[in-house]
Every structure is written in structure tokens, then in C-alpha cells.
C-alpha positions, 0 to 999 in steps of 0.5 A: 483799843480800836479793832479794824472792822475789815481785818480784825487787827487790834490797833493802838489808840494812836492809829487812825488807819489800820496798820495792817490793811489801811482801812479807817479805824473806828474812833471808839467801840465797834461800828455796827448797823443795828435795829434798836428802839429809841425813846425820847421823854421831855418835860412839859412846861419846864421853862415856866417851871424855871421862871416860877421856882427858885433855881436851886429847887428847880435843879433838885427837882430836875436831878430827881427827874433825871435819876428816876428816868435813868433808873426806869430805862436801865431797869429794863435793859436800856441805855441813856445816851444823853440828856438834852436840856430836860429831855432824855434820849434812851436806846434799847438794843445797845450795846447788846440787843435783846429779842424783846427790846421793843417791849422793854422800851414800852415797859420803861415808857409806862414806868416813866409815865407813872413816875412823872406825876409823882414828881409833880411833872408832866411829860411827853414820850415818843418811841419807835424802832428802826435801823441805826449805826452805832459805835461811832465816836459822835453818838450812841446811835445815828439814823432815822429812828432817832429823828422819828422818836424825837418827832413823836415825842414832840407830837404827843400830848402831855402825859401821853406816850406815842409809839411807831408802827415798827415798834407795834409790830414787835410788841403786838399782843403784849401791849394795848395801844390805840391807833391815831391819825397818821402824823405829818412829821417834820422831815418825813415825806409821808404821814407816819402811822402812830399809836397811843401806848396805854398798857402792857399785859401778859402775852397770850400764848399763840396757838402753835403749829400742828404737831408734826413728826418727832416720834423718836423724841416723844418716845424718849420723853415718855420713856423718862416718865415711865422710868421715874414711875417704875423706879420711884426716882427723879429723872432730869431730862433737858431738851436743847435747841434753837428758839422756835424749833419746837421744844415747848410744843414737844413737851405740850404733846407729851404732857397731853398724853400722860396722867400726871400733875404738872407745874411749870416755871420760866426763867426771865432774861432780866429784872429784879429778884429773878433768881428764884422766879421759876421756883416761885412760879411752881410753888404758887401752883403747888400751893403747899408747904413742906411738912418739915417745919424747917423746910416750910420756914425756908419756903416762906422766907423765899415767898416773902411771907416771913422775915426769917433769913435763909440760904440758897442751900436751905431753899434747895433742900426745902424745895426738894422735900416739897417735890418729893412729898407732892410726887408723882410730879412733872416739873417743867422749867423753860428757858433755863439758859437765862437761869442764874447759877443758883437756880441751876444748882438747885435743879441739879441738886434736886435731880441728884439727891431726890429719892423714893419719889417719881419726879420728872424735871423737864428743862428746856434750853437754847444752845447758849446753855452749853456756853454758860454751863458746859457740864450741864447734861443735855439728853435731847438736842431738838433738830429742825424739821425735815422738808416733808414735815415743813411741807405738812405745816404749810397751808394749801394756799401757799404757792409753789414759789412761796413754799420754796422760799419758806423752806429755804429761809426757815431752815425747818424751824417751825416758829419761823415757818408759822411766822412767815406764813402769817406775814405771807397772808398779810402781805398778799403772798409776799414772803418776808422775815417777820421783825420778831424773828429779826430781833430774836436773831440779832439778840443771839448774835449780840451774845457772841464774843467780838472775834466770833462775831467778826468771823461770822460776819466775814463768812456772811459776806461770801454767802450762805455757804462760805469757806475757811480760806475766804475767812483767812483772807478777809480777817488776816490778823485773826490767828484762830479762825479754826477755833472760832469756826469750831465754837460757832459750830458748837453754838449751832450757828453754822455747820460743815458743808460740802466745799465748792472750792478745791483744797478748802473747807466749807461751812453753811449757816444753819439758817439763811436768816442767821446769815442775813442778820450777821451781814446786816450788822456790817456798816455799808463801808465795811461791806464794800471793802470786804466784798472787794477783798473777797473778789480779789481772793477768789480771782486768784483761785479755782479758775474752773469754778463754774459760777466764777464769773457771776460770783466775782461780778456779784461781789464787785457789784455789791462793793460798787453799789454800797460806795455809790450809796455812800456818795463815794463812787468807785469807777474802776470797781464798777467797770470790773463788776460790769465786765464779770457780770457781762461775761457771766451773761454770755456763759448763761447764753452759751448754756441756753439760759436766756432769762439768767442772761438778761438779768446779768446783762441788765445788772452789768449795764446798770453799773457801766451805763453812767460811765461808758457805752459798752455796745457789745453788752447793749446788743447782747441784752437786746438779743437775749430779750428779743425772744420774750420782749421784742419791743423792749429789745428793739428800744434798747438797741435804738437807744444804744445806737443814739448814744453811739451817734452822739459820741461819734462812734460810727461802727458801734452805731451801725451795729446797733441799728442792724440789731434793732432792725432785725428785732423789729422784723419779729413784730412789725409786718411792714418791716422792710427786709431790703432795708435790713439787708442794706444796713447789714451790708453797710455795717460789714466793712466797718466791723471788718476794718475794726476787727470786731468779730462780735459785731460781725457775728451779730450782723451775719446772724441778722442776714441769716435768721431774718433776711434769708430765712424770710425769703425762704433761702435756707442755703443762704441762711446756712451760709450766714449762720456759719459765718456768724459762728466763725466770727463768734469763735474768733471772738471767743464767744461760741453760740450754743444755739449755733445762730440757728444753723439747725433751722436752715439745715432742717428746712433747707434743700440738703437731704435729711441725712446730710443735714443731720450729719452737718448738724452733728458736726456743728453741735460738737459738745453743744447741748442747747435744746434748740439745735437738739430739737431740730436734730429730733425733727431730722430723725423723724424725717428719716423715720427714726421716731423712737429716737426723735420723740425721746429727744424732742420731749426732753429738750422741749421741757428743758427749753421751757425751764430756760426760756419759759416756752418750749417751742412746741412747734417741733413737737407738733411737726414730729407728731404730724410725721408720726400720723397724730394730727390731734397732738400736732394741733395741741402743740401748735396751739400752745406755741401760738398762744406763747407767740401771741403772749410775747408779741411775736407777730412775725412768727405768729403769721407763720404758725397760725396758718400752720395750726389751721392746716392741722384743724383742716386735717381734723375736719374743723375747717370753720376754726381754721379760717380765722387762723388763715386770715390772721396769717394774712393780716400779720405776714410781711409781704416779703415773707414767702413762707407765711404768704404761702401758708395762709393761702394753703390753709384758706384753699383747704377751707374753700375746698371743704365748702365746694368753692373749688375755683377759689380754692384752686386759685389760692392753692396755685398762688401758694405753689408759685410763692413757695417755689421762689424758695429753696425749701423742698419740704415746704414745696412738697407741702404746697403741692400736696395741698394743691393735690387735695384741692384738685382731688376734691374737685374731681380732677384726678389726673391733675391731682395725681400730677400735683402729688408727683411734684410733691413726691419729687420734693420730698425725695429730694429732701430725703423726707422718707416719711412723707415720700412714703405717705405720698406714694401710698396716696398716689396708689389710692388715688389711681385705684379709686379713679374715676370715683371722687374722694371724700372731703374728709381726706383733704388737707395735710393729715397723716393719711393725706398730704401734710408735712412740716413747713417752717424756717429760721426765726419762724421756728426760733422766735 
């Protein structure tokens, strides 16, 4: 009966589509994606054989051949898909996956290789591992692995078995194989790594990880052995836990610390005569027989040393007698979840009936034991390691990011941690899931009932954490969702978790690797359907969920991508995905997370660009990228403008041209402000007529942050920022960075206390770090250093987390106001390095000379001069602030050398340039530097007059700190007249004249 892969409805054979949800039904079985190992074997020279031999003889020979090949495959758990002529195709991993399918295929290949000469035949064998689709009506497995295995078989020499690289990765250490030259196989673009399979041998146990923690568990096991010794009895203690959690490592640690005879046996997952396999292993280690003749006869019969018949009850009794006689004794049985019922009965019998002898039966099992034998007593459930313990396992060479990835993916499983560390070492630090772990997890999931696996897969669609409500929406015909979840919790595949949705229960996969294994088993068509269904379910719920836009965008994006890959593009779904991702990008901008915004906008446009031009998302992406990748950002805006022009969209083109020109001003010293202003003024009426408030916000932003800012007209800048904010709010798109209104208020002519009041009014609930840094600077101007320093440090750190740089210039200006020029120099240097790294030449033209002013204050004029010249080289001719700053710094350098004429000329030029602006703080700085130059030349009266001008500007700005500092400097200068000041007092130090000087995009690149 076909089962719908989307909703779980069991439909009649007559239905081609699910009567519940309309999804196409699988023709037979359950369609899945699986990693399997495919084997091909073909007879060499079969055509000649048919010509030379009687046809009846040939038929009998080939029948024997097919029978032997089929038996070899099935003995190792494989499935013969078909016989093609005289070729055999087999698959290992269908219908059920095993963690050692690749090894089973190698064992089968060697057995087939040995059987062929016995039949008087020669053959070629090829096998490889890869992902296939299974469960279709046409064939057992479909995928590239089938083709590659067939090509490897064709490329093999007679009597040879070739294996692929993926197979070798799964069996490395268990097989002997030699590397051959990579083969150029038909249908493959690149040569295929190939290996000749020679033999399979006993796997050498890998050195386990260092033993970490587990003190409680160690004490429990040691206590069991001590009880057995003191009470002269048999103790049965079972340790249960997932594969790799450290059961064997724990037992090894215990055994290393006790003085006792130990024998060990392991249950096998498959094979002939495996019922008593672990018992026989321990008997061989004991190398003794019971003293009772009847018991000895039973053991001999079990070992095949006697033809006398025996029974399970006699074997159990005889084995118990032998253990008692060999006591004190510790017996370890591993992997008892694979043990046959008869074996498990034997262990329980020995534990219950043994007496008068100290015996410890230590059994190790995976969680599956509870499913097979719910009544089995489990004394210890071994949990994963904690974060601190995992950290101890990781070598120092593993980086912080890699550590976080391994912590998350491993889920505290020591085996997973160890394997991932090995892979990271082999892959130059890249953390990946080893194929051996993938096989182990796939085998675990294949043991689930179909309904349980279906629930798990639907949970995996939502993610590592999923909700009961989503499962019910994705599997509406499953009546027992709660029961299935409870069963999966008992099987230690999931655990309850805190819900992110109101009135719903949440569950978390025990490892993200389990989630990935469950998800990877779903065909892409089913994934697409389920992702779309999940988005529809979430859209009707919890509109207050913070990440709702991004989650909806992600699931619709996945649906769109899978359908595109399958050659069935879904335009409506792609457009909806783009809308939600763009909305999520704007929310990221609102909280100041520009890196996240860039990623979300790029994903949105990747979906929608082939369908339509979304000019607003294009310019949003360009704007978000402009801080870190200005050249790329300008190219994106230019490309959008070209597309708009080609489509005849005049308004869209005008907007994109403004954004591109605005971004170029960050990197091109020759960019024309007049041209940018003309583009912006021309775009305004077009956007107003279209009612495009988003576009208007972008254009007003350009007029403020670039045009007015570079000209030093901060009141115009403030007006433009306020207009941008107005239009953004009308569009429902408030900007948390206030379109850099904060910079205009901080460095414009408004008194600091009034500017602070205006900034607080504009901030509202906004907590973007940029305006908060400006607020800290205004507090510092008013002498409120304790408040300013705390806010500045916190917000610079937050900005660094969001953007990758912390705009340390604000910290530098505050340090300078506090009188700590050394720290100011350090912060300016960090910021200049960041500007240079990201190609912000426009901003660097301002901050390089600013760093130079700090160096001059520290008496390091030789280091300052190259920075002044760098500012001169990079500064836009229309950038009044940068043009003034490089002159101020160079003037201080000349003055330190006694070159007073050149120093005065540059200092007066700086004053003339800066007086064209309305920045009172920058004007005060320029007059202060002029006063220092004049004082160095011994012109005390003129220096005092310049200080008076600086004081007037600082008082106008209500820059209380610098006003007080200038008053003190004036008093000092007048008291010292006519004595000449020392050159060490020159420049903008805390003891002298310095103060912050910045504006618009020069402090917010």
C-alpha cells in the first residue's frame, strides 16, 4: 500500500495521487535518498564460452554462477537488484542500511572473486559508495554511484576487484588496497581515484580519546566489582548509550585499575553461527573446560569439538559452571543489542543463578536494546560529555570557530569529536562529518518503524529544534504524533526542549548529525513540498516571533531551490521567498547587524533577479555593503541602474545612479559632489511623483551623509537626515542608525546640550551602537566622562560584533577629551587600519591626519608627516574637513622643525578652509593649532588672539572640556609672556589645544 511521503496517508493501490494532500504517490515502496555501496560483477569471455560449449552446459554453468554470486551478496546483507546478461548488480544498504555496508560489500567482492575460479570462470568486479534514490518502481537504486561502479567493473582486469575513493574512506584500516592511476571513466568529467582491493583483515582498534570526566560512572563500576568480591556473588551491570559515547573507553579505564582476570566477547550484527559468538570468544580466552563431565561435553559440542548433541539450556548451565570455577572473573560482552535472544537468556541465567563466586558481567549496549528487550536491566545510561569536557578533548590547534562547530555537531559524543578532529586535520581545518559517522547514523535511522521515521524526517524539515504543531501540519494523517515522539525520546534520538512558539511543545535532535541524516533521506521533491507546507503553517502563527521573516524566507527559499534543481522552477514561491528574506534583511539593518543583512539581501536577490528587478532590495544590498566592500557595492548599484534603463524604468534608474555615486565618494578622491548633488536633486521629483518613500530616504541620505557632510554643512546634513528618517517611517522602514543624524548633531553648530536633547528625542527605542557612540561623545563634551566612557566601550564592542569594526574613532575623541592622548593615538591607529583594509579612502583622508595630530601631541612629528601627506593625497578637493586637517597636521610638523613661515601659512589656510563650514568644534581645533604654531614662533599676542577665537567656537558649541582647557592655556600663555613656549607644548594635546574634529561619513564609513 503506497504511503504518501508528505502527509503519511496510506492510499489504495488504485491512487496515483494522495487523496489527502494531492502529492504524487510513490509507485512502490517508499522513495528515499540513501548512501549505499553498489557492486557490479561480470564474467570475462562469456561470449566465447557460449560459442565453445554446449548451450545446455553453458546454462547450467551460468545458473551455478548466479547462485554463488547471489549467495555471497546475501550472506553479507546485500541485495541483488538484477542480472544483466551475465553481470550481477548488487546494492548494500537497501532496504536497510548498516554502518558497515561498505565493508560488507568488500567482503562479498572477495568471496565472489574466490568463487569464480572454482566455477572455471574469470570475472571483473567494481564497487563504489555514493548517494542514490531508492524505492522507485523502475529500479532499486538510481544515481551516479551505479554508473561509477559499472565503469569500475568494466575497467578492472580479469580477476581484479576495483573500489572507489568513497568506499575506501569507509573501510580504511579494515582492508588492504593499492592505489592505481586515476581512471578516466566514461561520463565523468574528472579522473576517478581508484584502488585495487586485495584483502580484508581484522580492524586494529583505534587509540581512543583521552579519558575525560566520568568520575561518577567509574565509581559505580568499581563499586559493582567490590560488591561481587565482598559478597561472593555475580553482579550483572549493563552500560547503555549511543554509539561512540564512550562505553568501551569507560570499561577500559575501570579494567586498568583492577587486579582481576578479564575475558571479553562481542556480538556481531550479522553472519552464520553468531548466536554464541561472544560466548565462544570468552571460552577460547579461558582455555578451560568445566570439571563436571556433562558440562564439559556441552561446551565441547558448542566449540565443535564433539558431535554429541546439546541444547541451549545445557550450554547456559555449563557456561555458568565454568565461570564459577574460574572466578574471580570479569566478563565483558560488547554490542549486546545485536545479541540473539538465546544469548541474552544465557547472560540473564548466569547472573540470576550463579552463587558463591565473585563474577562481574559487564554488558555494553546501544539504546536499541531497550526496543528489543524492554525488560533488560540497565544500571547505567552513559550521557554525552559536557562542553568543558569536550573542550579538553580538542587539541590546541583547533581554532575558536572550529571548536564551536565541533561542539555543536558532536553533541558531546567523544567518537564524533575525535573523528571530526581527524577530518579537520586532513582538510586544512575544515570541519566536516566523516563518512563513517554518516553511515552509523543512517543505519540507526533505518531501524525505525516507518511511521517513526516519517515523524523524525518532518521534524528535520523544521530544523534542529522542531514543534509538535508543525509535525501535525506536515503529517495530518498521522494520528499518533504524541506517541511517536515519546518513542523517539525513549530511543534517545530527540529530547524535549524549550518552545519558541506559544502554546506548543518543542523537541531537539540529540545531535544535529541525526537531524541531518533524517533530512538527507528525503527526496528533494518531498523536501520542497514540506518546506512550503511548513512556511504556510508558520505564516498563520506567532506573528511576534522575532526571527519569523527569516524563518519563512529560509523555508520558501529551500522549496524554490529544490524545485529549480529538479527542473521545475516555481516562480511564485521564489518571489515569496525573496520578499521574506528581504524583510529579514531590513530587520537586521534595523538592529545594526549589517553582515547578516548583506547575506539575507544576497539570498533574496539570487532568487528574484532571474524573475524581476527589485530596485529597493538592490540598493539596500549596496547600502549595507558600502561599509565593508564599497567597490562591490557601487558595482551592484550600477548594474541595477543599467537593468532599470534597459527595462525603461526611469525612476528606478535615477535612484540606483544616486546610490552608486554616493558609494563611490567613499573610495574615489576625484568624485564630484556637484555631480552627486545634481543626480540627487533630479531624482527627488521622480520619486515624489511615484510616492516612493524608500527611494526618497536613500536620496536624502546621500544629500546629507556625503554632499552636506563633506562640505562641512552639518545643519544641512541634519536636515537631510531628518527628511530621510521621515520618508523611511512613511515607508514603514525606520533606520536604527538614524541616517547618521547623530554625526551631524555631534559636530554641527548646535550646542552640545541641545544636540544631546535632539539626539535622545530621535533615538526613541533605537539602540543602534552608532548613534549611542555619538551620544557618548556629546556627554564627553559636557564633561560627563564616567557616563561617556561606559557607553562608548560597550557600544564599540557591540558594533565590532555586528560589523567587524568598532569605529574606534569615537573612543579616540573621548580619550583625547579625557586628556589621554596616548590612548587616543592607539584608537585612531586601529580605526585607520580598518579603513585601509576596507578601501575607505575618503574616510582615511580625514582620519590619517587626525592620527597625525595625536602623534604631534606626543612629540612624534616624524611619524605624523606621512599621515598628513596621505590625507593630502586622498582628500577630495571639495572635502573641506579633510583639506583643513592635513594642513593642520603638516603645520604642526613644520613648527616642530622651526620652519615657522611654512607652518603659519598652512595653519592659516586650514583656518580659512574650515571657516567655510559650520562645524564649531573643527573651527576651534584649527584656531587652537594656529595658536600653537604662532606661540612656537614667539608671537605671543597673536597666539593669544587665536586662542580667543578657539575659545569663542568651543563656547558656541558648549564644548565645556575644551573651553576650560583653552582658558587655562590662555592664562598660562599670558603669565609666561614674553618667554617663548617649548615646542613640546605644540599640537592638540590634553595639556594644549586638541579636540575632536569629524563629520558625517567620515565618522561613519
